[in-house]
C-alpha distance (Angstrom), angle and dihedral (degrees) to the residues before:
residue distance angle dihedral
M1 . . .
D2 3.82 . .
G3 3.80 119.6 .
K4 3.89 92.6 -102.6
A5 3.80 117.8 119.6
K6 3.78 108.1 -110.4
K7 3.96 112.2 -113.3
K8 3.71 112.4 -114.7
D9 3.81 113.6 -108.1
K10 3.77 111.8 -123.7
K11 3.83 87.7 -120.2
E12 3.79 90.1 58.1
M13 3.77 93.4 50.1
R14 3.77 117.6 111.9
S15 3.84 116.3 -118.6
G16 3.80 119.5 -142.1
Y17 3.81 140.1 -165.7
T18 3.81 133.1 -83.9
T19 3.80 125.2 -118.8
G20 3.77 86.7 -112.9
A21 3.87 91.6 58.6
C22 3.83 90.9 46.5
A23 3.83 90.2 50.0
T24 3.85 89.2 49.9
A25 3.75 93.7 50.3
T26 3.82 95.1 47.0
T27 3.82 89.7 48.0
K28 3.84 91.8 52.5
A29 3.94 91.0 47.1
A30 3.92 92.0 47.1
L31 3.79 92.9 47.1
L32 3.82 95.1 48.6
A33 3.85 88.5 47.3
L34 3.78 89.9 50.6
I35 3.77 92.7 49.7
T36 3.90 99.9 40.5
G37 3.86 98.5 29.9
E38 3.66 91.0 -128.9
Q39 3.70 130.5 118.6
Q40 3.76 117.0 -112.7
T41 3.77 121.9 -140.6
E42 3.79 97.9 -174.8
S43 3.83 140.8 14.5
T44 3.74 128.9 -153.6
I45 3.81 119.5 -154.4
F46 3.84 139.4 178.2
L47 3.90 110.3 -117.9
P48 3.81 124.4 -145.7
V49 3.93 85.8 -119.7
G50 3.82 85.0 71.2
K51 3.84 105.9 -105.5
F52 3.84 139.5 91.7
A53 3.79 123.8 -103.2
T54 3.80 131.9 -172.4
F55 3.79 121.9 -146.2
E56 3.68 125.8 -162.5
M57 3.60 116.4 -130.1
E58 3.85 117.7 -127.3
S59 3.68 93.6 -165.0
C60 3.93 140.7 -1.1
V61 3.73 125.5 -170.4
V62 3.83 121.1 -174.9
E63 3.72 125.2 -165.2
S64 3.90 133.5 164.2
D65 3.85 93.5 -95.7
Y66 3.76 104.9 21.3
A67 3.83 143.8 25.3
E68 3.78 127.7 -162.7
A69 3.94 127.8 -162.7
G70 3.76 128.8 -179.6
T71 3.71 135.0 -170.5
I72 3.83 134.5 -174.5
K73 3.77 114.0 -112.1
D74 3.79 112.2 -126.8
A75 3.79 113.5 -163.1
G76 3.79 91.0 -173.7
D77 3.94 109.5 -140.3
D78 3.79 94.2 -22.9
P79 3.86 115.1 117.2
D80 3.83 90.5 -124.7
A81 3.78 123.6 168.8
T82 3.74 91.6 -139.8
H83 3.80 97.2 46.4
G84 3.80 107.0 132.4
A85 3.80 94.0 19.1
L86 3.80 116.4 149.1
I87 3.94 106.0 -127.2
K88 3.68 117.3 -164.6
S89 3.77 137.9 -174.0
T90 3.75 126.1 -162.5
V91 3.73 118.0 -164.1
S92 3.81 124.1 -168.8
W93 3.78 137.0 173.2
S94 3.80 112.4 -101.4
D95 3.75 131.0 -159.0
K96 3.76 91.6 -137.2
P97 3.95 118.0 78.0
G98 3.77 121.5 -113.4
I99 3.87 130.4 29.7
L100 3.79 126.1 -53.6
L101 3.82 118.1 -160.6
D102 3.75 125.3 -171.6
G103 3.74 142.5 146.8
G104 3.84 125.2 -107.6
I105 3.81 132.7 -175.1
G106 3.81 115.6 -9.7
V107 3.95 95.3 12.9
G108 3.86 110.3 109.4
R109 3.71 127.2 -120.6
V110 3.83 122.3 -132.9
T111 3.88 113.1 -120.0
K112 3.65 103.2 162.2
D113 3.87 133.2 60.1
G114 3.78 121.8 -119.6
L115 3.83 98.5 64.0
P116 3.84 125.0 105.4
V117 3.83 89.4 -109.1
P118 3.83 121.8 69.0
V119 3.84 119.4 -110.2
G120 3.85 111.7 -89.7
E121 3.88 94.0 28.8
A122 3.88 127.7 109.9
A123 3.91 110.8 -92.2
I124 3.82 91.1 -106.7
N125 3.84 103.3 139.5
P126 3.84 121.0 -135.9
V127 3.79 99.3 -100.2
P128 3.72 96.3 49.4
R129 3.80 90.4 42.4
K130 3.96 88.1 55.9
M131 3.85 91.7 44.9
I132 3.93 92.1 52.6
L133 3.86 95.7 43.0
E134 3.90 92.5 44.3
T135 3.81 92.3 48.3
A136 3.81 95.0 48.1
E137 3.71 89.6 45.7
E138 3.86 90.7 54.4
V139 3.72 91.5 49.6
L140 3.81 95.5 49.7
T141 3.89 91.2 46.9
T142 3.81 91.8 47.6
H143 3.82 90.1 54.0
G144 3.89 94.3 40.4
I145 3.80 95.2 -117.6
T146 3.64 123.0 154.5
R147 3.77 99.8 173.8
G148 3.78 120.0 115.9
I149 3.86 120.7 -107.9
S150 3.79 136.6 -161.7
I151 3.86 118.0 -144.6
I152 3.89 119.8 -162.3
I153 3.79 117.7 -171.0
S154 3.87 113.3 -159.0
V155 3.91 137.0 173.3
P156 3.84 109.0 -162.7
D157 3.77 91.3 -156.0
G158 3.75 95.2 36.1
E159 3.89 101.1 110.4
K160 3.90 89.8 53.3
M161 3.82 91.5 46.7
A162 3.76 92.1 49.6
E163 3.81 90.4 65.4
K164 3.77 85.6 73.4
T165 3.70 94.0 53.2
L166 3.86 135.5 64.7
N167 3.74 93.3 -109.1
K168 3.76 98.9 111.3
R169 3.91 90.5 50.1
L170 3.74 90.0 51.4
G171 3.86 92.0 49.6
I172 3.87 96.3 -103.0
I173 3.81 104.4 139.9
G174 3.82 131.0 -167.2
G175 3.81 103.0 15.2
I176 3.78 151.8 -10.3
S177 3.69 129.3 -49.6
I178 3.75 127.0 -107.9
L179 3.78 99.5 -126.9
G180 3.72 144.0 164.1
T181 3.86 139.2 110.5
R182 3.78 99.6 -164.9
G183 3.78 103.0 31.7
T184 3.87 90.6 -125.7
V185 3.83 129.8 83.2
I186 3.78 114.5 -137.1
P187 3.80 110.0 -151.3
F188 3.83 114.2 -106.1
S189 3.68 90.8 -7.0
S190 3.88 113.2 162.6
S191 3.83 94.9 -145.5
A192 3.83 97.1 87.1
Y193 4.01 90.4 47.6
M194 3.79 91.4 48.6
A195 3.86 90.0 47.7
S196 3.71 89.7 53.9
I197 3.92 91.1 52.3
V198 3.80 90.0 50.9
Q199 3.88 91.0 49.6
A200 3.81 91.1 46.6
I201 3.80 92.6 53.0
S202 3.75 88.4 47.4
V203 3.81 93.6 51.7
A204 3.81 88.7 48.4
R205 3.87 92.9 52.2
A206 3.78 90.5 46.8
S207 3.79 88.1 52.1
Q208 3.78 88.9 55.9
C209 3.81 93.6 -109.0
E210 3.79 109.0 153.7
H211 3.96 91.1 166.4
V212 3.69 115.2 61.4
V213 3.97 131.7 174.7
F214 3.84 118.6 -145.2
T215 3.77 117.9 -153.7
K216 3.93 133.3 -173.8
G217 3.91 90.5 -137.3
G218 3.85 149.3 -48.1
R219 3.91 100.4 -36.7
S220 3.79 96.0 47.3
E221 3.76 92.4 45.3
K222 3.86 87.9 54.3
Y223 3.78 89.9 50.9
G224 3.84 91.9 45.4
M225 3.86 89.7 51.6
Q226 3.70 88.6 54.7
Q227 3.79 92.4 50.3
Y228 3.83 94.9 47.9
P229 3.81 104.4 30.9
D230 3.82 91.1 159.0
L231 3.78 94.0 61.1
P232 3.87 118.5 98.1
E233 3.91 119.2 -115.1
E234 3.84 90.4 -105.9
A235 3.87 91.1 64.7
F236 3.95 91.8 65.3
I237 3.77 108.5 83.7
E238 3.79 127.3 176.2
M239 3.88 112.4 -136.6
G240 3.80 101.7 173.2
D241 3.83 106.8 -164.2
F242 3.81 94.6 -25.0
V243 3.75 98.5 102.9
G244 3.88 98.2 140.9
F245 3.78 93.8 41.0
T246 3.89 91.9 50.4
L247 3.81 93.8 49.7
K248 3.69 90.7 48.6
Q249 3.90 89.9 52.6
C250 3.86 89.7 48.7
K251 3.70 90.1 55.7
R252 3.82 92.6 46.8
Q253 3.86 92.6 49.2
G254 3.88 94.6 44.4
I255 3.78 100.1 -112.2
K256 3.84 106.1 170.1
K257 3.81 103.9 -161.3
């Protein structure tokens, strides 16, 4: 054996949890705290991937009309921009029936068409949105409560973290997105990167771009922008190594050049 540290095999790598799973767990904890008046130290939820997961609460505050719970996002061994983020949910009683879900500080807001969330809404993607609402509904039903509630998801350092993501380019302003279709994060999985390429092409199409420029990274993008100074920012899309996948997506979405 030489003195070098052995590189971890992908199979040995620790998986983590999505921002969507964290937001669901904190919502459940905050809602239970609001109903029972008792602080919650942990929260167990059912993930889309088909298993239960328990999240430790970093904080839990209970007042008469609202409760707030927070957990630290653990992305496992994935180099995730939101690893270590504090994800909070504040649940309060509402005069209106039903469940209102929105984003607070550090959760981005959608400003461009082409994303799975309508313009003007908080960047909470469809699967996390469904998870949060269904989990809250289940808690309310179990406790026989018919009152309306308001749920606000926030990420105190979200705006800063968003600088390391493609959010601004996609027209998501003011913070990170609440994401995840499985609930778990697979280390170094290509699926999240590929999903961001699909979204970027979709935003370009919605912005009436028929000509797009694909780059491998920051330096080639800078060069591309110098070559095509008249193209809008949305037209420049980072594809990494996914050349074939990106070209197929272009054909599928009707990009002309």
